[in-house]
Structure formats: structure tokens, C-alpha cells
C-alpha positions as CSV (number, residue, x, y, z in Angstrom):
1,X,190.9,-21.0,166.6
2,X,186.7,-21.0,166.8
3,X,184.5,-24.6,167.0
4,X,180.8,-23.5,166.9
5,X,178.9,-26.0,168.3
6,X,174.7,-26.0,167.8
7,X,172.8,-27.3,171.0
8,X,169.1,-29.1,170.4
9,X,166.4,-27.7,172.2
10,X,164.4,-24.3,173.8
11,X,162.1,-26.2,176.0
12,X,162.9,-29.5,177.3
13,X,166.5,-29.1,177.3
14,X,166.6,-25.5,178.2
15,X,167.6,-25.9,181.6
16,X,170.7,-28.0,180.6
17,X,171.8,-26.2,177.9
18,X,172.0,-22.9,180.3
19,X,173.5,-25.2,182.9
20,X,175.9,-25.8,180.2
21,X,176.6,-22.7,178.3
22,X,177.4,-20.8,182.0
23,X,179.9,-23.9,182.3
24,X,181.5,-23.0,179.6
25,X,181.5,-19.4,181.1
26,X,183.1,-20.2,183.9
27,X,185.2,-23.2,183.3
28,X,186.7,-22.8,179.9
29,X,189.7,-25.0,181.1
30,X,186.9,-27.8,181.2
31,X,186.5,-27.4,177.2
32,X,188.5,-29.1,174.1
33,X,190.5,-26.2,172.6
34,X,188.2,-23.1,170.5
35,X,184.6,-24.4,171.9
36,X,181.7,-22.2,171.4
37,X,178.3,-22.3,171.9
38,X,176.8,-20.4,168.9
39,X,172.9,-21.3,168.7
40,X,170.4,-23.5,170.6
41,X,168.1,-24.6,168.3
42,X,164.5,-26.0,168.3
43,X,160.6,-25.1,169.0
44,X,158.2,-23.5,171.5
45,X,155.7,-26.1,171.6
46,X,152.9,-26.2,170.3
47,X,154.4,-24.6,167.4
48,X,153.1,-26.0,164.2
49,X,155.5,-24.5,161.8
50,X,158.4,-27.5,163.2
51,X,159.8,-30.3,161.6
52,X,162.3,-32.5,162.1
53,X,161.3,-33.9,165.0
54,X,158.0,-33.4,166.9
55,X,156.8,-31.7,169.9
56,X,156.0,-32.9,173.2
57,X,152.5,-32.2,174.2
58,X,153.6,-29.1,176.1
59,X,152.0,-25.2,176.3
60,X,154.8,-22.6,175.8
61,X,153.2,-19.1,177.6
62,X,154.9,-15.4,176.3
63,X,156.8,-15.4,179.8
64,X,158.9,-18.1,179.0
65,X,159.3,-17.5,175.3
66,X,160.9,-14.0,176.2
67,X,162.9,-15.7,179.2
68,X,164.6,-17.9,177.2
69,X,165.3,-15.9,174.1
70,X,166.7,-12.6,176.6
71,X,168.7,-15.4,178.4
72,X,170.3,-17.1,175.2
73,X,170.9,-13.7,173.9
74,X,172.7,-12.6,176.7
75,X,174.7,-15.1,176.7
76,X,175.8,-14.5,173.2
77,X,173.8,-17.8,172.1
78,X,171.6,-17.5,168.8
79,X,167.8,-18.8,169.0
80,X,167.5,-21.1,165.8
81,X,163.6,-22.4,165.4
82,X,163.1,-25.4,163.0
83,X,160.7,-23.8,161.2
84,X,160.9,-27.1,158.7
85,X,157.8,-28.2,158.5
86,X,157.7,-29.8,154.9
87,X,153.8,-29.8,154.5
88,X,152.9,-25.9,155.7
89,X,150.3,-24.3,152.9
90,X,149.1,-20.5,152.8
91,X,147.0,-21.0,156.0
92,X,149.3,-21.9,157.9
93,X,151.4,-18.8,158.0
94,X,149.4,-17.2,159.8
95,X,149.3,-19.2,162.8
96,X,149.3,-16.4,165.9
97,X,151.6,-18.4,168.2
98,X,154.6,-19.5,165.3
99,X,154.3,-15.6,164.4
100,X,154.4,-14.2,167.6
101,X,157.6,-16.5,168.7
102,X,159.3,-14.4,165.4
103,X,157.9,-11.3,166.5
104,X,160.2,-12.3,170.1
105,X,163.3,-13.2,168.7
106,X,163.5,-10.8,165.9
107,X,166.7,-8.2,166.9
108,X,168.6,-9.4,164.3
109,X,170.4,-12.0,166.7
110,X,168.3,-15.3,165.7
111,X,167.3,-17.4,162.7
112,X,165.5,-19.6,161.6
113,X,166.3,-23.2,159.9
114,X,163.6,-23.8,156.7
115,X,162.6,-26.4,154.3
116,X,159.2,-24.6,152.9
117,X,159.5,-22.2,150.2
118,X,156.3,-20.9,151.4
119,X,157.9,-20.8,154.3
120,X,161.3,-19.3,153.4
121,X,159.5,-16.3,151.6
122,X,156.9,-15.1,154.0
123,X,159.5,-14.8,156.7
124,X,161.9,-13.3,154.9
125,X,159.3,-10.4,154.0
126,X,157.4,-9.9,157.0
127,X,160.4,-10.9,159.7
128,X,164.3,-9.5,157.9
129,X,166.2,-9.5,160.6
130,X,166.1,-13.5,161.1
131,X,168.9,-14.8,160.0
132,X,168.0,-18.1,157.4
133,X,169.4,-21.6,157.3
134,X,169.0,-23.8,155.1
135,X,168.1,-27.8,157.0
136,X,169.2,-31.0,156.2
137,X,165.4,-32.2,155.7
138,X,166.5,-31.0,152.1
139,X,168.2,-33.7,152.0
140,X,170.6,-31.9,148.9
141,X,172.9,-34.9,148.0
142,X,176.2,-34.0,146.1
143,X,178.4,-31.5,146.2
144,X,177.6,-29.6,143.3
145,X,173.5,-28.9,145.0
146,X,175.6,-27.8,148.1
147,X,177.4,-25.4,146.2
148,X,174.3,-24.5,144.6
149,X,172.4,-23.8,147.5
150,X,175.6,-21.7,148.9
151,X,174.7,-19.5,145.9
152,X,171.5,-18.5,147.4
153,X,170.8,-15.6,150.6
154,X,171.6,-18.6,153.3
155,X,173.9,-17.3,157.0
156,X,174.6,-21.2,157.0
157,X,173.6,-24.6,155.2
158,X,173.4,-28.0,157.0
159,X,175.0,-30.8,155.1
160,X,172.8,-33.8,154.7
161,X,174.9,-36.2,157.1
162,X,175.1,-38.8,154.3
163,X,178.1,-36.5,153.1
164,X,179.9,-36.7,156.5
165,X,183.7,-38.0,156.3
166,X,183.4,-38.1,151.9
167,X,186.2,-36.0,152.6
168,X,187.0,-35.8,149.1
169,X,183.3,-34.7,148.3
170,X,183.4,-32.0,151.1
171,X,187.1,-30.8,150.2
172,X,185.1,-29.8,146.7
173,X,182.6,-27.3,148.9
174,X,183.2,-23.7,147.7
175,X,181.9,-22.2,151.0
176,X,182.7,-24.3,154.1
177,X,182.4,-21.1,156.5
178,X,178.5,-21.1,156.3
179,X,178.3,-25.6,156.3
180,X,176.8,-26.8,159.4
181,X,178.0,-30.2,159.8
182,X,175.6,-32.6,161.5
183,X,177.8,-35.2,163.6
184,X,176.1,-37.3,165.5
185,X,173.2,-38.6,163.2
186,X,170.7,-41.6,165.1
187,X,169.4,-42.3,161.7
188,X,170.4,-45.0,159.5
189,X,173.0,-43.7,156.7
190,X,171.0,-43.4,153.6
191,X,167.3,-44.7,155.4
192,X,165.5,-45.3,151.8
193,X,162.6,-43.9,154.9
194,X,164.1,-40.0,155.6
195,X,162.0,-38.2,153.2
196,X,159.0,-40.0,154.1
197,X,159.4,-40.0,158.0
198,X,160.2,-36.2,157.8
199,X,156.8,-35.7,155.6
200,X,155.0,-38.1,158.5
201,X,156.6,-35.9,161.3
202,X,155.5,-32.7,159.8
203,X,151.5,-33.9,159.2
204,X,151.7,-34.9,162.9
205,X,153.2,-31.8,164.0
206,X,150.1,-30.2,163.1
207,X,147.9,-32.7,164.7
208,X,149.6,-31.9,168.2
209,X,149.4,-28.2,168.1
210,X,146.1,-27.9,166.7
211,X,145.3,-30.4,169.3
212,X,146.8,-28.8,172.1
213,X,145.6,-25.4,171.2
214,X,142.1,-26.3,171.4
215,X,142.1,-27.3,175.0
216,X,141.4,-31.3,174.0
217,X,142.9,-33.3,177.2
218,X,142.2,-36.4,174.6
219,X,145.1,-38.4,173.5
220,X,145.4,-37.4,170.1
221,X,145.7,-39.9,167.4
222,X,148.9,-39.4,165.3
223,X,149.3,-40.8,161.6
224,X,151.3,-44.3,162.2
225,X,154.8,-45.1,161.0
226,X,155.2,-48.7,160.0
227,X,158.4,-48.7,158.0
228,X,159.9,-51.4,159.2
229,X,163.7,-51.0,158.9
230,X,163.9,-47.8,160.6
231,X,165.9,-48.4,164.1
232,X,164.9,-45.8,167.1
233,X,165.9,-45.4,170.1
234,X,169.6,-45.6,169.2
235,X,172.0,-43.6,171.5
236,X,175.2,-41.6,171.8
237,X,177.5,-44.9,172.3
238,X,175.2,-46.8,169.4
239,X,176.2,-45.1,166.3
240,X,179.8,-44.3,166.8
241,X,180.1,-47.4,164.3
242,X,178.3,-45.6,162.1
243,X,179.8,-43.8,158.8
244,X,178.0,-40.9,159.4
245,X,179.3,-40.5,163.1
246,X,182.1,-37.9,163.5
247,X,184.1,-38.3,166.0
248,X,185.8,-35.2,168.4
249,X,189.1,-36.5,167.4
250,X,188.0,-35.9,162.9
251,X,186.4,-32.6,164.2
252,X,189.5,-31.3,165.1
253,X,191.9,-33.4,162.8
254,X,189.9,-33.3,159.9
255,X,187.3,-30.8,159.6
256,X,188.3,-27.7,161.2
257,X,192.1,-27.9,159.3
258,X,189.9,-28.3,156.3
259,X,187.7,-24.8,157.0
260,X,184.6,-26.4,158.6
261,X,183.9,-24.7,161.8
262,X,179.9,-24.9,162.5
263,X,179.1,-28.6,164.1
264,X,175.1,-29.4,165.3
265,X,174.3,-31.7,167.8
266,X,171.6,-34.0,167.6
267,X,169.3,-34.5,170.6
268,X,165.9,-32.3,170.9
269,X,163.6,-35.5,172.0
270,X,166.6,-37.1,173.7
271,X,166.9,-38.4,177.0
272,X,168.5,-36.0,179.1
273,X,171.1,-38.8,179.9
274,X,171.6,-39.2,176.9
275,X,172.0,-35.3,175.9
276,X,174.7,-35.0,179.1
277,X,177.1,-37.4,177.4
278,X,176.8,-36.1,174.3
279,X,177.8,-33.1,175.5
280,X,180.3,-34.7,177.0
281,X,181.8,-36.6,174.5
282,X,182.2,-33.7,171.6
283,X,183.1,-30.8,173.8
284,X,184.9,-31.4,177.1
285,X,188.5,-32.6,177.1
286,X,188.1,-36.5,178.3
287,X,190.1,-35.8,181.1
288,X,187.5,-33.5,182.9
289,X,184.7,-36.3,181.2
290,X,183.8,-37.5,184.4
291,X,183.6,-34.9,186.7
292,X,181.5,-32.3,184.4
293,X,179.0,-35.1,183.9
294,X,178.5,-34.9,187.9
295,X,178.1,-31.8,187.6
296,X,175.3,-31.8,185.0
297,X,173.4,-34.9,186.9
298,X,173.6,-32.5,190.4
299,X,172.8,-29.8,188.6
300,X,169.8,-31.2,187.1
301,X,168.9,-32.8,190.4
302,X,168.5,-30.0,192.5
303,X,166.6,-28.8,189.4
304,X,164.4,-31.2,189.9
305,X,165.0,-32.7,185.8
306,X,166.3,-35.4,187.9
307,X,164.2,-37.2,189.9
308,X,166.3,-40.1,192.4
309,X,164.2,-41.8,194.1
310,X,164.6,-43.9,197.2
311,X,165.0,-47.9,196.5
């Protein structure tokens, strides 16, 4: 049995992801049955094509980009770019930074998560070795839409998380082996502002990327979000009562027996504490969670990712 998990973050979560992957290699006994890390997804800031979540103001150089890709690939883990900006225009396709990132990963092992047909066509033509993944940001509704998407040339299709736990619908999916389930979605079920939120994130991502590259040190004025019904800042344990939430028990007792084996973990912009909780909750056996949690905190303190000040 293989149960593939896809971990969030190529930049901010890079230290914890590398630590966690090495822990799996060195201590597989800590992990639930069949756990494998299939990919790490995200972007190298400031990626204009990034979507889904905004990058923090940051600038990755060529050395970091190439080191990250080589390290992940050498461990057997795919790098996946979240190039899901829904506001891509023709002029954006020539972006030198994103093209460099694609060229650096263009070895037949890595992938790109896409929404924009314009960008998808560009990547397919210019970077044919990249695996193309259809994003949950497309908000594809219903089994018919999913099956139609699976008929296209995608390595994988990330399902709309509003389909989670609707087992009668999930059973009708024709190619479950190429489906990816987002198990810990923080967004509210059937949020009416979801598409508008993705659009706003995409617009702001372009503002962030262009400002970073200009060298300006002034705060970047972003377009505001004022949808009153959108609840942000929820943690791992605040979502367990949501109908979108998929528990570890459901993964092994329901989803895997149905034929699903690919599971995505949200958390690109979460605090390191929440990321550690997510990883332990889903992938570590309950009897080892305390030990692994401490090992990860200790390692992050050694790396100065977590800093503990004296009172």
C-alpha cells in the first residue's frame, strides 16, 4: 500500500519539509502504514504566476532555487509549482523569474499546478517535461466535471474540497488513481466568495512580485479584502468539525479502500506550529506523535526557525 502525501511550501516550509522527509527515511516505524511523501508544492518568491495563497515579501536567488530542487529530487520527492494565478495575461508569460524556475526544474520529475488555459498551453509548449496538474482552484463541481477533467492530459486532478466525504459521488469517479484529495481545507464549506478570493489573491500576487523586483523598500499597497463572511486564521483543530475535513482514519479506512491514494495538505502560509501539528496528525502513528512533535520543535530551534527567548 502506498499513501502519498503532498506537503505545502518550497520556501518558507523548506527546513521542516526536508527534516520531515529525512525522518521518514530514517524512522519509517514512526509513520502510519504506507506513508510516502510524493511532492512539495508552492513557489519560489517572488513568482508572479503564483496563486491560491500570496507569497510573503521575499526574494529567492538561483542558488536557493537549484539547491531546493536538487535536494527534493535526490530524496525522490517532486517539486510542484502552484502557478495558479487566475489573472495571467499574454505579457506575463515572458516573466523571466518564473521561466527560470521552470527551466531549473525541467528534468522530467517535477510538475506545475495550473488554472489558466493560457499559462497551461505555454508550459506544455515550452517545458514539455513538466507534469501538468489541474488545480482545485478551478472549483470543478460534480462527478461529471471531474470525469471530464480526467479525460484530459493531466498527470493529476486536485478535487474541489467540497466533494470531500460525499462518498456516493466519489465512488463514481472513473480514475481515482489520478485524483488528489485536499484533506485539511481551512476555507468554509461552499464559501460563496471563493472564486472572488482566488482572483484577489492573484491580483495582489502580481503587485507583490512586481514591487519586489523593483527594489522598492516601501510597503506595498494591496487590494483590500472586505468579505465579512470569510473566516481566516483557523488552525488544525478548528476544522475537525467541518464537512470538508478528512480525518486520518477516513483516509485509511474509506478513501484508500475506494482507490484514492493521493492526499494534499494545506499550509503554505501557516505558522510552523500549525504545520507540525498537521504533519503529525496525518502521517505519524498516534503513539509516536508526542515524540516526533518534540523532535521537530527541537530541530527547528537548532536551525533558528523557532526562537525561544528567556522570560
